[in-house]
C-alpha positions as CSV (number, residue, x, y, z in Angstrom):
1,M,152.5,70.2,124.1
2,Q,149.0,70.6,125.8
3,F,150.3,73.8,127.3
4,I,151.1,75.3,124.0
5,K,147.7,74.1,122.7
6,G,145.9,75.6,125.5
7,F,147.9,78.8,125.2
8,L,147.0,78.9,121.4
9,L,143.3,78.6,122.1
10,I,143.4,81.3,124.5
11,C,145.1,83.7,122.1
12,I,142.6,82.8,119.4
13,F,139.8,83.8,122.1
14,I,141.3,86.9,122.7
15,Y,141.8,87.7,119.2
16,S,138.1,87.0,118.5
17,L,137.2,89.6,120.9
18,F,138.9,92.5,119.5
19,I,138.6,91.4,115.8
20,I,135.1,92.1,114.3
21,P,133.3,88.9,114.0
22,G,131.9,87.9,110.6
23,N,128.3,88.7,111.3
24,L,129.0,92.3,112.0
25,F,130.1,92.7,108.6
26,S,126.9,92.5,107.3
27,L,124.9,95.6,106.2
28,E,123.2,97.4,109.1
29,M,120.7,99.7,107.7
30,E,117.6,101.3,109.0
31,F,114.4,100.5,107.2
32,R,110.7,100.7,107.6
33,L,108.1,98.2,106.8
34,M,106.0,98.9,103.8
35,N,102.7,100.6,104.4
36,I,100.0,102.3,102.1
37,E,99.1,105.0,104.7
38,D,102.5,106.8,104.5
39,L,103.3,106.5,100.9
40,S,104.7,109.6,99.5
41,R,102.7,109.7,96.1
42,Y,100.0,107.5,94.4
43,N,100.0,109.1,91.0
44,E,103.1,107.3,89.6
45,D,103.1,103.4,88.7
46,R,105.6,101.8,91.0
47,I,106.7,98.3,92.2
48,A,108.7,97.7,95.5
49,F,109.6,94.7,97.2
50,Q,111.0,94.0,100.8
51,H,112.0,90.7,102.1
52,I,113.3,90.8,105.6
53,Q,114.6,88.1,107.8
54,E,116.4,88.7,111.2
55,S,117.2,86.8,114.3
56,D,116.2,89.5,116.9
57,V,113.0,88.0,118.3
58,E,112.0,91.2,120.0
59,K,112.1,93.6,116.9
60,D,109.3,94.2,114.4
61,D,108.2,91.2,112.5
62,N,111.4,89.4,112.0
63,S,110.2,87.4,109.1
64,I,108.2,89.2,106.5
65,A,107.9,90.0,102.9
66,S,106.0,92.8,101.2
67,L,105.2,93.5,97.7
68,I,103.5,96.8,96.9
69,I,102.3,97.9,93.5
70,V,101.0,101.3,92.5
71,K,99.0,101.4,89.2
72,D,96.4,104.2,88.1
73,N,96.2,105.4,91.7
74,Q,95.3,101.9,93.0
75,V,97.6,100.4,95.5
76,Y,98.1,96.6,96.0
77,L,100.0,95.5,99.2
78,F,100.7,91.7,99.7
79,R,102.5,90.3,102.7
80,D,104.1,86.7,103.2
81,G,104.7,86.0,106.9
82,Y,102.2,88.4,108.2
83,D,101.6,88.5,112.1
84,D,99.6,91.0,114.1
85,S,102.2,93.2,115.3
86,E,100.0,95.0,118.1
87,R,99.2,91.6,119.4
88,I,102.7,90.3,119.4
89,K,104.0,93.6,121.0
90,M,101.5,93.0,123.7
91,E,102.5,89.4,124.4
92,L,106.1,90.6,124.6
93,Y,105.4,93.4,127.1
94,I,103.4,90.7,129.3
95,M,106.5,88.4,129.2
96,E,108.7,91.2,130.0
97,L,106.4,92.1,133.2
98,K,106.7,88.5,134.1
99,R,110.3,88.6,133.7
100,E,110.2,85.8,131.4
101,L,113.1,85.2,128.7
102,P,112.0,86.6,125.4
103,K,111.4,84.0,122.7
104,D,110.3,84.3,119.1
105,M,106.7,85.2,119.1
106,W,106.5,86.0,115.3
107,I,105.1,82.7,114.6
108,N,104.1,83.3,110.9
109,K,107.3,82.8,108.7
110,I,107.8,83.7,105.1
111,N,107.1,80.7,103.0
112,S,106.1,82.4,99.4
113,K,102.6,81.9,100.2
114,P,101.0,85.6,100.6
115,D,98.9,85.8,103.6
116,Y,97.9,89.3,103.5
117,I,96.2,91.7,100.7
118,K,95.1,95.3,101.0
119,V,93.9,97.2,98.1
120,T,93.3,100.8,98.2
121,D,92.3,103.9,95.9
122,R,94.9,106.1,97.0
123,R,94.2,105.8,100.9
124,I,90.7,104.7,100.7
125,E,90.5,101.1,101.7
126,R,88.7,98.6,99.1
127,L,89.6,95.3,100.3
128,L,91.7,93.8,103.3
129,N,92.0,90.1,103.9
130,I,94.6,88.4,106.4
131,K,93.7,84.9,105.6
132,E,96.3,82.8,103.9
133,D,93.8,80.3,102.4
134,F,92.1,83.1,100.8
135,V,95.0,85.2,99.5
136,E,97.0,82.2,98.4
137,K,94.1,80.8,96.3
138,N,93.3,84.1,94.7
139,F,96.6,85.9,94.5
140,G,99.5,83.4,95.1
141,N,100.5,82.9,91.6
142,F,100.3,86.7,90.8
143,Y,102.3,87.4,93.8
144,R,105.1,85.1,92.9
145,S,105.2,86.1,89.4
146,V,105.3,89.7,89.7
147,R,107.8,89.3,92.7
148,D,110.1,87.2,90.6
149,A,109.9,89.3,87.6
150,H,110.7,92.3,89.5
151,V,113.8,90.7,91.3
152,K,115.1,89.2,88.1
153,K,114.8,92.5,85.9
154,H,117.2,94.1,88.5
155,I,119.5,91.1,88.7
156,R,119.8,91.4,84.7
157,V,120.8,95.1,85.1
158,F,123.3,94.2,88.0
159,H,125.0,91.5,85.7
160,H,125.3,94.2,83.0
161,L,126.9,96.5,85.3
162,M,129.3,93.8,86.5
163,R,130.3,93.2,82.7
164,D,130.6,96.9,82.3
165,R,132.2,97.3,85.5
166,I,134.8,100.0,84.6
167,E,132.1,102.5,83.3
168,S,129.5,101.6,86.4
169,G,132.2,102.2,88.8
170,L,131.5,98.7,90.4
171,Y,133.1,98.7,93.9
172,L,134.0,95.3,95.4
173,E,135.4,94.7,98.8
174,R,136.3,91.4,100.1
175,K,137.4,91.0,103.8
176,P,138.7,88.1,105.9
177,I,136.2,87.0,108.4
178,S,137.6,86.4,111.9
179,P,137.2,82.9,112.9
180,P,135.0,82.0,116.1
181,A,137.3,81.1,119.3
182,F,136.4,77.4,118.9
183,Q,137.2,76.9,115.4
184,E,140.0,74.6,114.3
185,M,143.4,76.5,113.5
186,N,143.6,74.6,110.0
187,E,140.2,75.7,108.9
188,P,140.1,77.8,105.9
189,T,139.8,81.6,106.2
190,K,136.4,82.7,105.0
191,Y,135.8,86.1,103.3
192,S,132.8,88.5,103.1
193,I,132.1,90.1,100.0
194,T,130.1,93.4,99.5
195,I,129.6,95.0,95.9
196,T,128.2,98.3,94.9
197,A,127.3,99.6,91.3
198,K,125.5,102.7,90.2
199,A,123.3,102.4,86.9
200,M,122.9,105.2,84.4
201,N,119.5,106.1,85.7
202,D,121.1,106.7,89.2
203,L,119.8,103.4,90.6
204,I,122.3,101.9,93.3
205,Y,122.9,98.4,93.5
206,F,124.2,96.7,96.4
207,A,124.8,92.8,97.2
208,E,126.5,91.1,100.2
209,D,127.7,87.8,101.3
210,A,128.2,88.5,105.0
211,N,129.3,85.2,106.4
212,G,131.6,84.0,103.6
213,D,129.7,80.8,102.5
214,G,129.8,81.7,98.9
215,I,125.9,82.6,98.9
216,T,124.6,86.2,98.6
217,E,121.9,86.8,101.3
218,T,121.4,90.7,101.0
219,F,120.5,92.7,97.8
220,Y,119.2,96.0,97.6
221,V,118.1,98.5,94.7
222,T,117.4,102.1,95.7
223,T,117.0,105.6,94.3
224,N,116.7,109.0,95.8
225,D,113.5,110.1,93.8
226,G,111.4,110.6,96.7
227,F,109.1,107.7,96.7
228,D,108.9,106.2,100.1
229,W,106.5,105.1,102.9
230,G,107.8,107.3,105.8
231,Y,110.9,108.3,107.5
232,K,113.9,106.1,107.1
233,T,112.1,104.0,104.7
234,G,115.2,102.1,103.4
235,P,115.8,100.9,99.8
236,N,112.7,101.7,97.8
237,V,113.0,99.5,95.0
238,I,114.2,95.9,96.4
239,F,115.4,95.4,99.8
240,I,116.3,91.7,100.5
241,Y,117.8,91.3,104.0
242,N,119.4,88.3,105.4
243,N,117.6,85.8,103.2
244,T,117.4,82.1,103.9
245,Q,114.5,81.1,101.5
246,D,115.5,78.6,98.7
247,D,113.3,80.3,96.0
248,I,115.0,83.9,96.7
249,K,118.5,82.0,96.9
250,Q,118.0,80.8,93.6
251,L,117.6,84.4,92.4
252,I,120.1,86.4,94.2
253,G,122.5,83.5,95.5
254,T,125.3,83.8,93.2
255,L,125.6,87.7,92.7
256,C,128.7,88.1,95.0
257,N,130.5,85.2,93.4
258,D,129.6,86.5,89.9
259,A,131.0,89.8,90.8
260,Y,134.4,88.5,92.5
261,Y,135.0,85.5,90.0
262,G,133.4,86.9,86.8
263,T,130.1,86.1,85.2
264,P,129.9,83.4,82.6
265,E,129.4,86.2,80.0
266,E,132.7,87.9,81.1
267,E,134.4,84.6,80.9
268,E,133.0,83.8,77.4
269,N,134.1,87.4,76.2
270,I,137.4,87.0,77.6
271,L,138.1,83.6,75.8
272,K,136.8,85.1,72.5
273,T,139.2,88.1,72.8
274,F,142.2,86.4,74.6
275,P,145.3,87.0,72.5
276,K,147.1,84.1,70.8
277,D,150.4,83.2,71.9
278,T,151.8,83.9,68.6
279,E,150.6,87.5,68.7
280,I,152.4,87.8,72.0
281,I,155.6,86.5,70.8
282,E,155.5,88.6,67.7
283,T,154.6,91.7,69.6
284,F,157.4,91.4,72.0
285,Q,159.8,89.8,69.4
286,L,160.5,86.8,71.9
287,D,161.9,84.7,69.1
288,K,164.6,87.3,68.0
289,I,167.6,88.9,69.5
290,T,167.4,92.6,68.8
291,S,170.5,94.4,67.4
292,E,170.6,96.7,70.7
293,A,170.7,93.6,72.9
294,A,173.4,92.2,70.7
295,R,175.6,95.3,70.8
296,S,175.0,95.6,74.6
297,G,176.4,92.0,75.0
298,S,179.3,92.7,72.8
299,S,180.2,95.9,74.6
300,S,179.9,94.2,77.9
301,G,182.1,91.5,76.7
302,N,184.9,94.1,75.4
303,N,184.9,95.9,78.6
304,K,186.0,92.8,80.7
C-alpha cells in the first residue's frame, strides 16, 4: 500500500512539471508605470488608473497604484505605495555586487493612502510632494473618491456587457488548474476564469481569477485611441493587476463569478421570463396522444 501511495505521489509530481501550473494561467502583459513626461496628449480630459501588485522583488516598484487626471491641460498624478526607484535600484545593484540574495526593497506598499502628488501645466511642474502625511491630509479623500467612482463606472458597464453577452460577444474561458505536487488527491479541482468583452465604443474589458479561489484579482479596460504614456503603456483606462487589497477586492472581486454563474439581475430576469410548466405541457402536447402516434402504434401491432 505504501508503495502504491508513493508511486502515485511521484506521478502527480511529474504531471505537475508538464502541466501548466495555476499561477501561469494569469495574465502576462507588458505595461509601463504612469508618468506625465511621456503623455501622448494633454488637450483631452482623461482619467486612468493603474494598480500593480507583483511578487517579483527585483522588478520596478512591485506594489504601486497611480491615478492620473488630465483636465483643462492640467495634469494631476497621484501615487499610492511610492518608493524612490533610483535609490532602490542602486541598493539592489549593491546587493548584487555583494552576492547577497535579493530581497524586497520596495518597502512602501499600497494602502489606499496616496503618498505622492505631482501637478503640471502640460509638462511644466507646478507641485511635487512625496510626503504621505501631506498628500493624505490634503488629497486622500479626493484620491479614493475619484478612483472608486472611475472603477465603479466601468464595472457597471462590464455588468451590462454580461447581461447583454450575446450582443457584446462576451467570451469566457474556464480552465482546470493543475494541483501542486503536495496537494491531497481528494482535493477538489480549482478552475481559472478569464473573461473578455467589447463595448459599443470599442472599449475592451478583461477580468481574471487566475488561481481559482473565486476572487477576481485582475481587471482592465483599454482602448486603442492613441492615449498613452510611452512605449508599451498597457491598458490606458484601468489596469488592476494581481490585486490583494480589500477595498479594491470589494469593487472587482465578484466579476468572474458574476460572468460564469450569472449576475443577480440576470437571475431575476430569468425568473421573470421563465415559462410556466403548463405552457411547456401545452406547447409539446405532453398531456395528449396525437393521432399520428396512435396510428403508428396500431400499425406496429398489425404487423406482428
